[in-house]
C-alpha positions as CSV (number, residue, x, y, z in Angstrom):
1,M,71.5,8.6,84.6
2,K,75.2,8.1,83.7
3,L,74.5,9.5,80.2
4,K,73.0,12.6,81.7
5,Y,76.1,13.2,83.8
6,L,78.3,12.6,80.8
7,I,76.4,15.2,78.7
8,I,76.6,17.7,81.6
9,A,80.3,17.1,81.9
10,F,80.9,17.4,78.2
11,I,78.9,20.7,78.1
12,F,80.8,22.1,81.1
13,T,84.2,21.1,79.5
14,L,83.2,22.6,76.2
15,F,82.3,26.0,77.7
16,S,85.2,26.1,80.2
17,C,87.9,25.9,77.6
18,K,90.0,29.0,77.4
19,E,90.0,31.0,74.2
20,K,93.4,31.0,72.6
21,K,95.0,34.4,72.7
22,E,96.8,35.8,69.7
23,I,99.2,38.7,69.5
24,S,97.2,41.5,68.0
25,P,98.6,43.0,64.8
26,V,99.4,46.7,64.6
27,N,96.7,48.5,62.8
28,P,98.5,50.6,60.2
29,E,95.3,52.5,59.4
30,N,95.6,54.3,62.7
31,W,99.0,55.7,61.6
32,K,98.0,56.3,57.9
33,K,95.1,58.5,58.9
34,R,97.6,60.6,60.9
35,A,100.2,61.0,58.2
36,I,101.3,64.5,57.3
37,D,103.8,66.3,55.1
38,I,105.9,68.6,57.2
39,S,108.5,69.5,54.6
40,T,107.0,73.1,54.3
41,K,107.2,73.6,58.1
42,D,110.7,75.0,58.5
43,S,110.6,76.4,62.0
44,L,110.0,73.2,63.9
45,E,112.2,72.2,66.8
46,F,113.5,68.6,66.9
47,G,113.5,66.3,70.0
48,K,114.1,62.7,70.9
49,S,112.8,60.8,73.9
50,Y,113.5,57.4,75.5
51,L,110.7,55.4,77.3
52,S,111.4,52.3,79.3
53,I,108.7,49.6,79.0
54,Y,108.3,46.2,80.8
55,S,106.8,43.3,78.8
56,Q,107.8,41.1,81.7
57,I,109.0,41.5,85.3
58,Y,110.7,39.1,87.6
59,S,108.5,37.4,90.2
60,M,110.0,35.7,93.3
61,S,113.3,34.9,91.6
62,E,115.3,35.5,88.4
63,H,113.8,32.2,87.1
64,R,110.2,33.2,87.1
65,K,108.7,36.0,85.1
66,H,105.3,37.7,85.1
67,N,103.9,39.0,81.7
68,L,102.4,42.5,81.5
69,T,100.3,44.4,79.1
70,A,102.0,47.7,78.1
71,M,100.0,50.7,77.1
72,I,102.2,53.3,75.5
73,S,100.6,56.8,75.5
74,L,101.7,59.5,73.0
75,R,100.3,62.8,74.2
76,N,100.2,66.3,72.8
77,T,100.4,68.6,75.9
78,S,99.8,71.8,73.9
79,D,96.3,73.2,73.8
80,V,97.0,75.3,70.7
81,D,99.6,73.6,68.5
82,S,99.7,70.3,66.6
83,I,102.9,68.3,67.1
84,Y,104.6,65.8,64.8
85,I,105.9,62.4,65.7
86,L,108.6,61.3,63.2
87,R,109.5,57.9,64.7
88,A,108.2,55.4,67.3
89,E,110.4,52.3,67.5
90,Y,110.2,49.5,69.9
91,Y,113.4,47.8,71.2
92,G,114.0,44.6,73.2
93,T,116.1,44.0,76.2
94,H,119.3,43.5,74.2
95,G,118.8,46.6,72.0
96,T,117.5,44.9,69.0
97,S,114.7,46.7,67.1
98,I,111.4,44.8,67.4
99,Q,109.1,47.1,65.5
100,K,108.9,50.4,63.8
101,Y,105.3,51.7,63.9
102,F,105.4,54.1,61.0
103,D,107.9,55.5,58.4
104,Y,106.5,58.9,57.9
105,P,105.6,61.9,60.2
106,I,102.2,61.7,62.0
107,F,100.4,64.6,63.7
108,L,98.7,64.9,67.0
109,A,96.2,67.7,67.3
110,P,96.2,70.0,70.3
111,M,95.5,67.9,73.5
112,E,95.2,64.7,71.5
113,T,96.5,61.3,72.6
114,T,97.1,58.1,70.7
115,E,98.3,54.7,72.0
116,I,100.4,51.7,71.2
117,I,99.5,48.5,73.0
118,I,101.9,45.6,73.6
119,D,99.8,42.6,74.5
120,E,100.4,40.6,77.6
121,I,101.4,37.5,75.6
122,D,103.9,39.4,73.5
123,V,107.1,39.0,75.5
124,S,109.4,39.8,72.6
125,G,110.6,42.9,74.4
126,G,111.5,41.1,77.6
127,T,112.3,42.7,81.0
128,G,114.2,45.7,79.6
129,S,112.2,46.8,76.5
130,N,112.0,50.4,75.5
131,F,110.9,52.9,72.9
132,I,112.6,55.7,71.1
133,F,110.4,58.6,69.9
134,E,111.6,61.4,67.5
135,W,109.4,64.4,67.3
136,K,109.1,68.0,66.1
137,I,107.1,70.8,67.7
138,P,106.5,74.5,66.8
139,K,108.9,76.9,68.6
140,N,107.8,77.8,72.1
141,S,105.3,74.9,72.2
142,S,105.2,72.4,75.0
143,E,106.9,69.1,74.5
144,P,105.0,65.9,74.0
145,L,104.5,63.5,76.8
146,F,105.2,59.7,76.4
147,E,104.1,57.4,79.2
148,G,104.0,53.6,79.6
149,V,101.3,52.0,81.8
150,M,102.0,48.3,82.5
151,T,99.2,46.2,83.9
152,S,98.3,42.6,84.7
153,T,95.5,40.9,86.5
154,I,95.5,37.3,87.6
155,G,92.5,36.1,89.6
156,Q,91.9,38.7,92.3
157,Q,95.4,40.2,92.2
158,G,96.2,43.2,90.1
159,L,99.5,44.9,89.3
160,S,100.1,48.2,87.6
161,F,102.8,50.9,87.3
162,I,103.8,53.7,85.0
163,T,107.0,55.0,83.4
164,Q,107.6,58.4,81.8
165,A,109.9,59.2,78.9
166,K,113.1,61.1,79.3
167,R,114.2,63.6,76.6
168,I,117.6,62.5,75.3
169,K,118.1,65.1,72.5
């Protein structure tokens, strides 16, 4: 009888172990398939936007932090023109560059959206992380929209909020 309980306990322990999470790598194929040469497009307007992101937020005190998943949304708000993103760079709380997502222009077709995901276990950005986006659009076209959606769920409790980019140039 004791052997039966030991086997049941072993099986329960085996299946109740949590799977080890890993920080997901950036898939460069997503950006490579969007690469475009814009050197022949001479009438594009340049812009630069700043987006605040939170990899972590304080919880209860400055000594306890809560990790968040950040979903960064890059949106073309034009229903007729493609837009071009020249740079998407992620910075940490202290202003250090964490990651450049591509080194060449990419396009977003009319009304298209693409995303960058910062995994919940990736806390390299800290409590004050942010993005800089540089972009070009055809004259009289609507500007791109950059948003961050931060989420976390633990047990039955959920937390989510959004940020929107601000044009800085």
